[in-house]
N, C-alpha and C positions, 0 to 999 in steps of 0.2 A: 504494500500500500504506500503510495507516494506521500511525501511531505505536503505537496500542494493539495492533495485530496483531503488530508487531515486538517490543513488550514481552512479549506473551504467548508468542511463540516463544522469546524469551530466557529467560523464567522456566521454560518447559517444558524447555529444554535444560539449564538449571542444575539442575533437579530430577532429570533423568535422570543427569547426572554425579554428583550427590550420592547417588542410589540405588545407582549402580554402585560408588561408593567404599565405601558401607556394606556391600554384598555382598562386595566384595573383602576388607574388614577383618574379616569373620566368622571366628571361631576355627575352625581345621581340626578334623576329626573326630579324636578321640584314638586313638592306636595301640592295637590289641588287646593285652591282657596275655598273656604266655606262660603256657601251662598245663602244660608238660612240660619234660623235659630232653632235649636233642638226643642221638641215638645212631644207630649203624649196626646193621643187621640183615642176616642172610642167610636165604634160603629153603632148605628141605630139598631135597636133590638126589635123583635116581634114577640107575639104571644108565645111562640115556641122556640125562638132563637135568642140566646143571651148576647150581650154586647161583647165584642172583642176589644182588647187593648192593643194599640199600635204605638210604636216609637218612631218619630220622624227625626232623623239625625241632622247634623249641621249642613249636610248637602241636600236636604229636602227629600231624602230617600226613605221610604217606609219599611219598617221591619215589624212583623207580627210578634207581639210579646206572648199573647195567649188569650184564651177565653176567660172572661170574668165570672161566668156562671150565673150572672144576674142581669136584670134589665136596668141599664143605667140611663139616666136622663142628663146628667151633668157631672163634670169632674173638676177638681181644683186642688192645688197643693197648699198645704198649711205652712206658712213661712216660719213657724216656731219649731215644729217637730220634723218638717221636711217630708211628711208623708202625703201620699196621694189619696184624696177622699172622693167619694162619689155619692150622689143621691140615687137610690134605687127604688123603683116602684114595682112591688111584687105582682100586682094585678095589671089589668089593661091600662095603658097610659090614658090619662084623662079621667080615670075613676077616682071619685072623692070618698069612696066608702072604705078605704083602707089607709093605713099610715105609711109614710115613706120610711125607708131604712137609710141610715147614714153608714156607708161602708168604707173600710180602708183597704186599699189594693196593694198587692205585691208587684212592684214595677219590674221584677225579674221574671215573673210567671203570669201576671195578670189576675191571679186568684185573689179572692176576698180573704183577708186575714182577720178581720174584725167587723162585727155588725152591731149597730145600736139602733133600736126602733124608736122613732120620734113619738113624743107623748101625746100628740094630737093628730087627728085625721087630716088628710090632704095630700096633694101632689106637689112636691117641691121641685119646681122647674128651673130653678137657678141656685147657684151656690158660689160664695166667695168667702175670703178670710180677711179679717183686719190684721194689722201688723202684730197684735198681741196674741193671735191665734183664735180669736173669737170667730165662730162660724156664723155667717149670715145667709139665710135662704129666702126664697120667694115662694109663697104658697099660692098655687094657681087654682085654688078652690074658694069659692064665695062662702064666707062664714055667716051670711045673712045681712051684712052691712059693708064688707070690704074684702079686698084681696090683700093679704098681709105680708109684710116683711117681718122676719123672725130671726132671733138668735137661737142657737142650739147648744146645749151642754154636751160636749163630746163624750163625757163619761156616762151620763144617765139618759141622754136623749130628750131631756126636758126642754120644751119649746117656750120661748117668751116672745110675745108680739112687741115689736119696737116701732112699727110705722104702718098705718093703714093707707090703702090706696084704692083708686077706682080703675086701675089698669087691668082690663080684661081683654087679653089678646093671646098671642101664641109666639113660639120661637124666641125665647128670651135669651139675652146675653147679659152677663153680670160679672163685674170685676172691681178690684180696688186699686186706686192709683197710689203714687208715691206719697201723697199727702194724707193717706188713709181715708179718702173719700170713696164711698161705694157708688158705682154707676150701674145703671140698668137700661137696657134697650129692648124694645119689643118688635113684633112683626111688622108694624107700620113705620119703623125706624124712628119713633119718638124716643128721645134720650132723657133719662131722669137722673137727678142727683138725690141720693138717699142719705139723710142725716140720721144715723143710727142713734146717736146720743140725744138729739133733739126731737126725734120721732116725726120728721117731716119728709115728704116726697115732693120734689119740685121738678116740673117739666122745664128742661133747659133748651132742647133743640127739637123742633118739629120735623118729622121725617121728610115732608114734601118740600122743605127749604134747603136740604143738603144732599139728598139722594137723587141722582139723575132719573129721568122718566124711565129709561131703559138702558141696560148695558148687557154684556154677555152673562153676567152672574147675578145681577140684582134688579129688582123692579120696585117702584113705589107701591106701597100697600102689600108687598110680599117680600119683606127684607129679613135676612137672617144674619146674625153676627154672634153665634153661640161660641164664645171663646174666652180670651184672657188678654191681659195687658202684657205685651212683650217686654221683658225687663231689659233687653239689649237696645231696643229702638224707641220705646215709649209709645209705640202705636198699639192699637187694639187689633188683634188677629182673631177672626171668627170664621165659622163654617157657613158657607152659603148654601142655598137650596140643593138638596139631593133626595131627601125623603127615603133614603135607603134603597132606591131603585136605580139611580144613575150610576154609571161606571165609576165616576170620580166626583169628589166634592171640591169645589173651588174654595181656597182659603183667602178670605178678603181682608185687606188692611185698611184701617181708618185712623185718622187723628181725631180724637175727641177730648176736648177740655171744656171748661166753663165758657170759654170765649169762642171756641172753634169746633166745628164738626165738618170733616172733609173725608170723602171716600177716595182712597189713594189708588189701589190697584189690587190685583191678586198677588199673593205671596209666592216666593220662589220655591214652591214645593213641587217636586217632580213626580210624586207617586200617583198611581191611577187606582185609587180605592175610594170607596164611599164612606165618609166619616160623618159623625153627628155633632161632636163637640171636641174641644181641645183645651189643654192646660200646659202652661210653662212651669218647669221645676223652679222651686224657690229654695 
């Protein structure tokens, strides 16, 4: 074997090692930028089908967590204990002959880990928490004189009426802002401020003054914003109409304050599933 051949082999080997080192040293592909804010969502239940819990990651992609085993109307995180709560209606939605259950959900499996039955009858169609962990619900059942906003003792289920209203509609949205003010919106897009301590309900924005006559996802007189205040953006994100039959639910964004109500656009959520309500982790 010639010296020239050995040198050629040596040079080739060195080049191969050098090329391999260059390939190894190449910069890795950059991580994709998040497009959304992560949240949890539930599907609309039926008399025979319970709600499923889904997780929407920071890229707007949905991941099924699991079945809750119950019929959920609304979900919200408690900022004090960090747990995900839901209001569950054991019987047909809209029935005022049974009491709502307040359940705690396991965000790893979707299963109910605790159940407290509320002390009075009615369908609780909205839920939010104050900064101190006080649960506030809306009772969508006429008590003979009003539709009531109530607080709920998380340990005993004892209900206390804190504000009476004449809001008789459907598809409620409910959230608490950074100033600990409770907000409520119904199916005709009227926006109310709820003073839990003072016991008042004030109409702040009328739906026909801020919602367009028609768009791809909303209509005046048939508006849905079942959701929560996004802690990253300060906007309200809520689920637009789907009724459990559409392939996908649009997640609508809006800016709502005492001075402003503006419908922004749909949120950057890529999943094609039909959801009923959403909540951001606290």
